[in-house]
C-alpha positions as CSV (number, residue, x, y, z in Angstrom):
1,M,-111.2,57.6,-95.6
2,M,-107.7,56.1,-95.0
3,I,-107.6,52.5,-93.7
4,S,-105.2,52.3,-91.0
5,T,-102.1,49.9,-90.9
6,K,-103.9,48.0,-87.9
7,G,-106.8,47.3,-90.5
8,R,-104.4,46.5,-93.2
9,Y,-102.7,44.4,-91.3
10,A,-105.7,42.6,-89.7
11,I,-106.9,41.5,-93.4
12,R,-103.5,40.3,-94.2
13,V,-103.2,38.1,-91.4
14,M,-106.7,36.9,-91.4
15,T,-106.0,36.2,-95.4
16,E,-102.9,34.1,-94.2
17,L,-105.1,31.9,-91.6
18,A,-107.5,31.3,-94.1
19,G,-104.7,29.7,-96.5
20,H,-104.2,26.8,-93.6
21,D,-106.9,23.9,-92.6
22,S,-109.6,25.0,-90.5
23,D,-108.3,23.0,-87.6
24,E,-104.6,23.7,-87.8
25,R,-103.4,26.8,-85.1
26,I,-100.6,28.8,-86.6
27,P,-98.2,30.3,-83.9
28,L,-98.0,33.9,-83.5
29,K,-94.2,34.2,-83.9
30,D,-94.8,32.2,-87.4
31,I,-97.6,34.9,-88.5
32,A,-95.2,38.0,-87.5
33,A,-92.5,36.3,-89.5
34,S,-94.3,35.6,-93.0
35,Q,-96.3,38.9,-92.9
36,N,-93.1,41.0,-91.4
37,I,-95.0,42.5,-88.7
38,S,-93.5,43.2,-85.2
39,L,-94.6,40.4,-82.4
40,K,-95.7,43.3,-80.2
41,Y,-98.0,44.9,-82.8
42,L,-99.4,41.7,-84.2
43,E,-100.2,40.8,-80.5
44,S,-102.3,43.8,-80.1
45,I,-104.2,43.2,-83.6
46,M,-104.9,39.6,-82.7
47,S,-105.9,40.4,-79.0
48,L,-108.8,42.5,-80.9
49,L,-109.7,39.8,-83.5
50,V,-110.1,37.3,-80.5
51,K,-112.0,39.8,-78.6
52,N,-114.4,40.1,-81.3
53,N,-115.0,36.6,-82.1
54,L,-113.2,36.8,-85.3
55,V,-110.2,34.4,-84.6
56,D,-109.8,32.0,-82.0
57,G,-106.5,32.0,-79.8
58,V,-104.7,29.3,-77.5
59,S,-101.9,30.1,-75.6
60,G,-99.0,27.7,-75.2
61,K,-97.5,24.3,-76.4
62,G,-99.3,23.6,-79.8
63,G,-101.2,27.2,-79.7
64,G,-101.7,29.8,-81.8
65,Y,-104.5,31.0,-84.0
66,R,-107.2,30.0,-86.2
67,L,-110.3,31.4,-88.1
68,L,-113.7,30.5,-86.4
69,R,-115.5,30.4,-89.7
70,P,-114.6,29.9,-93.4
71,A,-113.1,32.4,-95.2
72,D,-116.1,33.1,-97.4
73,K,-118.0,34.2,-94.4
74,Y,-115.9,37.1,-93.6
75,S,-116.4,40.2,-95.1
76,L,-113.6,43.0,-95.6
77,L,-116.1,45.2,-94.0
78,E,-116.8,43.2,-90.8
79,I,-113.1,43.1,-90.1
80,L,-112.2,46.9,-91.0
81,K,-115.1,47.9,-88.5
82,V,-113.5,46.3,-85.9
83,T,-110.0,47.6,-86.2
84,E,-111.2,51.1,-87.9
85,G,-114.6,51.8,-85.6
86,D,-115.9,52.8,-89.1
87,V,-115.5,53.4,-92.7
88,E,-117.3,56.2,-93.3
89,P,-116.0,58.8,-95.5
90,V,-117.4,61.9,-93.6
91,S,-118.4,62.2,-90.0
92,C,-122.2,63.4,-91.2
93,T,-122.5,59.8,-92.6
94,A,-121.3,58.0,-89.5
95,M,-124.0,59.5,-87.2
96,E,-125.7,57.0,-85.1
97,G,-128.9,57.2,-84.1
98,G,-129.4,60.8,-85.6
99,E,-129.1,62.7,-88.5
100,C,-127.0,65.5,-89.6
101,D,-128.5,69.1,-88.5
102,R,-128.0,70.2,-92.0
103,L,-129.4,66.9,-93.8
104,G,-132.1,69.3,-95.6
105,K,-129.9,72.0,-96.4
106,C,-126.7,70.6,-97.3
107,P,-125.8,70.1,-101.0
108,T,-123.1,67.7,-100.6
109,Y,-124.5,65.3,-98.2
110,P,-126.3,63.0,-101.0
111,V,-122.5,62.9,-102.5
112,W,-121.2,61.5,-99.6
113,K,-124.0,59.4,-98.8
114,E,-123.4,57.7,-102.1
115,L,-120.1,57.6,-101.6
116,S,-120.4,55.5,-97.8
117,D,-123.0,53.2,-99.7
118,L,-120.4,52.6,-102.3
119,I,-117.4,51.5,-99.7
120,T,-120.1,49.9,-97.7
121,D,-121.4,47.8,-100.6
122,F,-117.8,46.9,-101.9
123,L,-116.5,45.9,-98.5
124,G,-119.5,44.1,-97.1
125,N,-119.1,42.0,-100.7
126,K,-115.6,41.4,-100.7
127,T,-114.4,37.9,-98.3
128,L,-111.1,36.9,-97.2
129,Y,-111.9,33.9,-99.7
130,D,-111.6,36.6,-102.8
131,L,-108.3,37.6,-101.7
132,M,-106.7,34.3,-101.2
133,G,-105.4,34.1,-104.7
134,E,-103.9,30.6,-105.4
135,E,-104.3,29.4,-102.1
136,K,-108.1,28.5,-102.5
């Protein structure tokens, strides 16, 4: 599994927003400048985050973006599921609504399942607050 640039940037941006007051809206151009992300690419990320109710965005004068919840209420898993779709290491652990047809015969499945559980537990228990460092 490799986390995409979009996923990494989304976590960086949301961590930055977490460092501001909850009622303060941060303009997109300010986020782009501080994170060194192109405005166009950042727009696509923010659109995705707004659509999935992770951040709130307002256009125009006095507009910008802010988190909808406290930083400790956002897991990295939640954010990455929005940007990546899933965080499974292999396709057989990502099958929704059905199991792999080789489940009982595949000697490697237990390894992939254990890895999947480790990734899910790790990312599910890490929050934006954990990443904030001295900004807490």
